C-alpha positions, 0 to 999 in steps of 0.5 A: 466254213471249209468243206471237207472230204473224209478219208477213212483208214480202217484197220481190221483186228484191232479195237480202240481199247486193244491197240497200243497207243504207240502203234496207233500213232506210228500208223498215223505217222505213216498215213500222213506221209501217204496222204501228203499235204500234211498241214491240211489233214485234220484228224476227225475220230477213231470208230469203235469195233475196228480202228477206223481212222477218219481224216478230214481233207479240204474239199479243194485238196482232196482230188490231190490226195486221191490221185496220190493214193491212186498212183500208189495202188498202180505203182505208177508215178507215186511219190517215193515218200508215199510209196515208202509210207505204204510199204511201211504200213503194210510191213507193220500190218504183217507184223501185227497180223492184220490187214487194212484199207482206205476208203472214201465216199464209201468206195475202197481206193487202197488195200493193204494185204499185210499178213494176207500178202499174195507174195507169202514166202515159200522158201528162205535161204541165207546167201551172198548178196549184191543190191542197188537201192536207195538208203532212206533210214538209218539208226544206231541203237544204244549197243552200237547196232547200226540198222537201215532200210533200203528201197530196192527194185525186185525182179517183177519191177516192184519196189520193196523195203529191205532191213539192213544192218552193217558191221560196226567197223563200217558204220561211220563210212556208211552213214555218209551215204544217207539219201543216196542210191548205193550198191551194197554187198554182204549176206542177205536172207532170200525168200522165194515167193509163190510166183518163183521170185527171189527177193531179199528180206534182210541183208547184213552189209559189209561194203557199200558205195555211191551209184553215179547217176549217169545216162547211157550215153555218158556211160558210153563216152566215159568208156570210150575215154579208157585207154584200152587200145580201142580200134576206130572201126571194130566190124572191119577189124573183126572181118580182118581178124576172121580173114587171117584166121582162115589163112 
Protein backbone atom coordinates (compact mmCIF):
# COMPACT_ATOMS: atom_id res chain seq x y z
CA UNK A 1 0.00 0.00 0.00
CA UNK A 2 1.36 3.39 -1.02
CA UNK A 3 2.00 5.97 1.64
CA UNK A 4 0.92 9.52 0.88
CA UNK A 5 1.77 13.08 1.85
CA UNK A 6 -1.13 15.52 2.03
CA UNK A 7 -0.93 19.01 0.56
CA UNK A 8 -3.74 21.17 1.89
CA UNK A 9 -4.97 24.22 -0.02
CA UNK A 10 -6.95 26.45 2.33
CA UNK A 11 -9.35 28.99 0.82
CA UNK A 12 -10.33 31.51 3.48
CA UNK A 13 -13.75 33.16 3.36
CA UNK A 14 -15.74 30.38 1.70
CA UNK A 15 -17.38 27.30 3.21
CA UNK A 16 -18.36 24.10 1.37
CA UNK A 17 -22.02 25.16 1.40
CA UNK A 18 -21.34 28.70 0.12
CA UNK A 19 -18.79 28.23 -2.66
CA UNK A 20 -20.33 27.53 -6.08
CA UNK A 21 -19.33 24.10 -7.36
CA UNK A 22 -18.23 25.52 -10.72
CA UNK A 23 -15.87 27.92 -8.97
CA UNK A 24 -14.45 25.16 -6.77
CA UNK A 25 -13.72 23.00 -9.82
CA UNK A 26 -11.96 25.96 -11.48
CA UNK A 27 -9.73 26.33 -8.42
CA UNK A 28 -9.02 22.58 -8.33
CA UNK A 29 -8.15 22.55 -12.04
CA UNK A 30 -5.52 25.24 -11.49
CA UNK A 31 -4.22 23.42 -8.41
CA UNK A 32 -3.58 20.34 -10.54
CA UNK A 33 -1.55 22.46 -12.95
CA UNK A 34 0.33 24.03 -10.04
CA UNK A 35 1.19 20.71 -8.39
CA UNK A 36 2.08 18.86 -11.59
CA UNK A 37 2.17 15.04 -11.80
CA UNK A 38 -1.59 15.06 -12.31
CA UNK A 39 -1.86 11.28 -12.62
CA UNK A 40 -0.41 10.82 -9.13
CA UNK A 41 -2.64 13.35 -7.36
CA UNK A 42 -5.53 11.97 -5.34
CA UNK A 43 -8.39 14.05 -3.98
CA UNK A 44 -8.85 13.38 -0.25
CA UNK A 45 -11.62 15.62 1.12
CA UNK A 46 -12.97 19.12 1.63
CA UNK A 47 -12.91 20.31 5.24
CA UNK A 48 -15.65 22.37 6.90
CA UNK A 49 -15.59 25.98 8.23
CA UNK A 50 -13.32 26.99 5.33
CA UNK A 51 -12.75 25.34 1.98
CA UNK A 52 -9.67 23.21 2.64
CA UNK A 53 -8.95 20.94 -0.32
CA UNK A 54 -6.76 18.04 0.75
CA UNK A 55 -4.77 16.32 -2.00
CA UNK A 56 -2.76 13.13 -1.43
CA UNK A 57 0.56 12.70 -3.24
CA UNK A 58 2.58 9.45 -3.13
CA UNK A 59 5.47 9.90 -0.73
CA UNK A 60 8.06 9.22 -3.46
CA UNK A 61 6.57 12.09 -5.54
CA UNK A 62 5.90 14.53 -2.68
CA UNK A 63 9.41 16.01 -2.71
CA UNK A 64 9.10 16.88 -6.40
CA UNK A 65 5.75 18.58 -5.81
CA UNK A 66 7.09 20.55 -2.86
CA UNK A 67 10.16 21.74 -4.80
CA UNK A 68 7.87 22.81 -7.65
CA UNK A 69 5.77 24.88 -5.25
CA UNK A 70 8.83 26.40 -3.57
CA UNK A 71 10.20 27.42 -6.97
CA UNK A 72 6.92 29.21 -7.67
CA UNK A 73 7.18 30.98 -4.32
CA UNK A 74 10.77 32.11 -4.92
CA UNK A 75 10.06 32.93 -8.60
CA UNK A 76 13.23 31.03 -9.56
CA UNK A 77 13.20 28.17 -12.05
CA UNK A 78 9.50 27.38 -11.75
CA UNK A 79 7.84 25.64 -14.73
CA UNK A 80 5.84 28.04 -16.89
CA UNK A 81 2.61 26.08 -16.37
CA UNK A 82 3.00 26.23 -12.58
CA UNK A 83 3.61 29.99 -12.59
CA UNK A 84 0.60 30.58 -14.84
CA UNK A 85 -1.58 28.41 -12.58
CA UNK A 86 -0.38 30.28 -9.47
CA UNK A 87 -1.18 33.66 -11.00
CA UNK A 88 -4.55 32.46 -12.26
CA UNK A 89 -5.50 31.24 -8.76
CA UNK A 90 -4.45 34.58 -7.31
CA UNK A 91 -6.48 36.46 -9.92
CA UNK A 92 -9.54 34.35 -9.08
CA UNK A 93 -9.04 35.00 -5.37
CA UNK A 94 -8.84 38.74 -6.01
CA UNK A 95 -12.08 38.54 -8.00
CA UNK A 96 -13.75 36.61 -5.16
CA UNK A 97 -12.32 38.88 -2.47
CA UNK A 98 -10.54 35.97 -0.75
CA UNK A 99 -7.08 34.72 0.23
CA UNK A 100 -5.59 31.23 0.36
CA UNK A 101 -2.52 29.22 1.30
CA UNK A 102 -0.95 25.81 0.78
CA UNK A 103 0.43 23.88 3.70
CA UNK A 104 1.86 20.42 4.30
CA UNK A 105 2.87 18.70 7.53
CA UNK A 106 1.56 21.78 9.33
CA UNK A 107 3.85 24.31 7.59
CA UNK A 108 2.66 26.97 5.13
CA UNK A 109 4.74 26.66 1.96
CA UNK A 110 2.90 29.09 -0.35
CA UNK A 111 0.50 32.00 0.21
CA UNK A 112 -1.95 33.53 -2.23
CA UNK A 113 -2.53 37.17 -1.24
CA UNK A 114 -5.51 37.55 -3.58
CA UNK A 115 -7.53 40.56 -2.46
CA UNK A 116 -4.73 41.54 -0.05
CA UNK A 117 -2.10 41.70 -2.77
CA UNK A 118 0.72 44.11 -1.85
CA UNK A 119 0.57 45.49 -5.39
CA UNK A 120 -2.86 47.08 -4.90
CA UNK A 121 -3.40 49.68 -7.60
CA UNK A 122 -3.28 53.33 -6.56
CA UNK A 123 -3.76 55.00 -9.94
CA UNK A 124 -5.25 53.88 -13.24
CA UNK A 125 -4.99 55.46 -16.70
CA UNK A 126 -5.69 54.35 -20.27
CA UNK A 127 -2.99 54.86 -22.88
CA UNK A 128 -0.99 53.40 -25.77
CA UNK A 129 0.89 50.16 -25.18
CA UNK A 130 3.65 48.12 -26.75
CA UNK A 131 4.19 44.84 -24.89
CA UNK A 132 6.14 41.63 -25.33
CA UNK A 133 4.48 38.54 -23.91
CA UNK A 134 3.73 34.84 -24.29
CA UNK A 135 0.26 34.12 -25.69
CA UNK A 136 -1.06 31.11 -23.75
CA UNK A 137 -4.85 31.51 -23.76
CA UNK A 138 -7.24 32.37 -26.57
CA UNK A 139 -11.01 32.08 -26.88
CA UNK A 140 -13.89 33.53 -28.89
CA UNK A 141 -17.38 34.01 -27.46
CA UNK A 142 -20.75 33.69 -29.19
CA UNK A 143 -20.62 37.36 -30.22
CA UNK A 144 -17.28 36.92 -31.97
CA UNK A 145 -15.29 38.78 -29.30
CA UNK A 146 -11.76 37.36 -29.12
CA UNK A 147 -10.22 37.27 -25.65
CA UNK A 148 -6.69 36.26 -24.75
CA UNK A 149 -4.14 36.22 -21.96
CA UNK A 150 -0.49 37.20 -22.25
CA UNK A 151 2.36 36.41 -19.92
CA UNK A 152 4.46 39.60 -19.70
CA UNK A 153 7.53 40.68 -17.76
CA UNK A 154 7.09 43.70 -15.48
CA UNK A 155 9.67 46.36 -14.69
CA UNK A 156 10.47 44.55 -11.43
CA UNK A 157 11.25 41.35 -13.40
CA UNK A 158 8.10 39.62 -12.24
CA UNK A 159 5.80 37.80 -14.61
CA UNK A 160 2.18 38.86 -14.83
CA UNK A 161 -0.88 37.63 -16.70
CA UNK A 162 -2.60 40.35 -18.76
CA UNK A 163 -6.10 40.00 -20.17
CA UNK A 164 -6.41 41.06 -23.80
CA UNK A 165 -8.97 41.55 -26.56
CA UNK A 166 -8.44 42.17 -30.24
CA UNK A 167 -10.30 43.66 -33.20
CA UNK A 168 -12.58 41.27 -35.08
CA UNK A 169 -10.83 41.99 -38.40
CA UNK A 170 -7.51 41.02 -36.83
CA UNK A 171 -8.79 37.89 -35.05
CA UNK A 172 -7.93 35.28 -37.72
CA UNK A 173 -4.34 36.52 -37.99
CA UNK A 174 -4.00 36.74 -34.21
CA UNK A 175 -5.04 33.10 -33.76
CA UNK A 176 -1.94 31.95 -35.67
CA UNK A 177 0.24 33.35 -32.86
CA UNK A 178 -1.00 30.96 -30.15
CA UNK A 179 1.77 29.65 -27.85
CA UNK A 180 4.26 32.15 -29.27
CA UNK A 181 6.24 35.03 -27.77
CA UNK A 182 4.86 38.11 -29.49
CA UNK A 183 5.01 41.89 -29.50
CA UNK A 184 1.61 43.56 -29.39
CA UNK A 185 0.58 47.18 -29.79
CA UNK A 186 -2.70 48.77 -28.87
CA UNK A 187 -4.35 50.51 -25.93
CA UNK A 188 -3.91 49.36 -22.33
CA UNK A 189 -5.38 50.08 -18.94
CA UNK A 190 -2.27 50.99 -16.93
CA UNK A 191 -2.07 50.72 -13.15
CA UNK A 192 0.48 52.44 -10.95
CA UNK A 193 1.22 50.27 -7.91
CA UNK A 194 2.26 51.43 -4.46
CA UNK A 195 5.91 50.81 -5.34
CA UNK A 196 5.66 53.25 -8.27
CA UNK A 197 5.66 50.65 -11.04
CA UNK A 198 3.34 50.99 -14.04
CA UNK A 199 1.83 47.67 -15.13
CA UNK A 200 -0.87 46.82 -17.70
CA UNK A 201 -4.02 45.25 -16.29
CA UNK A 202 -5.62 44.71 -19.72
CA UNK A 203 -4.88 45.58 -23.33
CA UNK A 204 -6.86 45.91 -26.54
CA UNK A 205 -4.60 44.69 -29.34
CA UNK A 206 -4.58 46.28 -32.77
CA UNK A 207 -1.41 44.65 -34.11
CA UNK A 208 0.90 41.78 -33.20
CA UNK A 209 3.84 39.85 -34.59
CA UNK A 210 6.17 37.05 -33.51
CA UNK A 211 9.41 37.78 -31.69
CA UNK A 212 12.26 35.77 -33.15
CA UNK A 213 14.30 33.93 -30.55
CA UNK A 214 17.85 35.03 -31.38
CA UNK A 215 20.96 35.36 -29.26
CA UNK A 216 22.84 38.67 -29.07
CA UNK A 217 25.56 37.26 -31.32
CA UNK A 218 23.01 36.23 -33.92
CA UNK A 219 21.37 39.67 -33.78
CA UNK A 220 24.72 41.43 -34.27
CA UNK A 221 25.62 39.16 -37.19
CA UNK A 222 22.30 39.94 -38.83
CA UNK A 223 22.91 43.69 -38.43
CA UNK A 224 26.34 43.32 -40.02
CA UNK A 225 24.72 41.84 -43.12
CA UNK A 226 22.57 44.94 -43.61
CA UNK A 227 23.89 46.98 -46.56
CA UNK A 228 24.23 50.22 -44.62
CA UNK A 229 27.75 51.26 -45.59
CA UNK A 230 29.46 50.00 -42.43
CA UNK A 231 33.10 51.02 -42.07
CA UNK A 232 35.74 48.40 -41.25
CA UNK A 233 37.30 50.39 -38.38
CA UNK A 234 34.71 52.73 -36.79
CA UNK A 235 37.16 54.07 -34.16
CA UNK A 236 39.71 55.15 -36.79
CA UNK A 237 36.90 56.61 -38.88
CA UNK A 238 35.66 58.66 -35.92
CA UNK A 239 39.16 59.99 -35.22
CA UNK A 240 39.55 60.97 -38.87
CA UNK A 241 36.15 62.67 -38.79
CA UNK A 242 37.06 64.63 -35.65
CA UNK A 243 40.33 65.75 -37.25
CA UNK A 244 38.48 67.06 -40.30
CA UNK A 245 36.06 68.93 -38.06
CA UNK A 246 38.92 70.69 -36.29
CA UNK A 247 40.33 71.74 -39.66
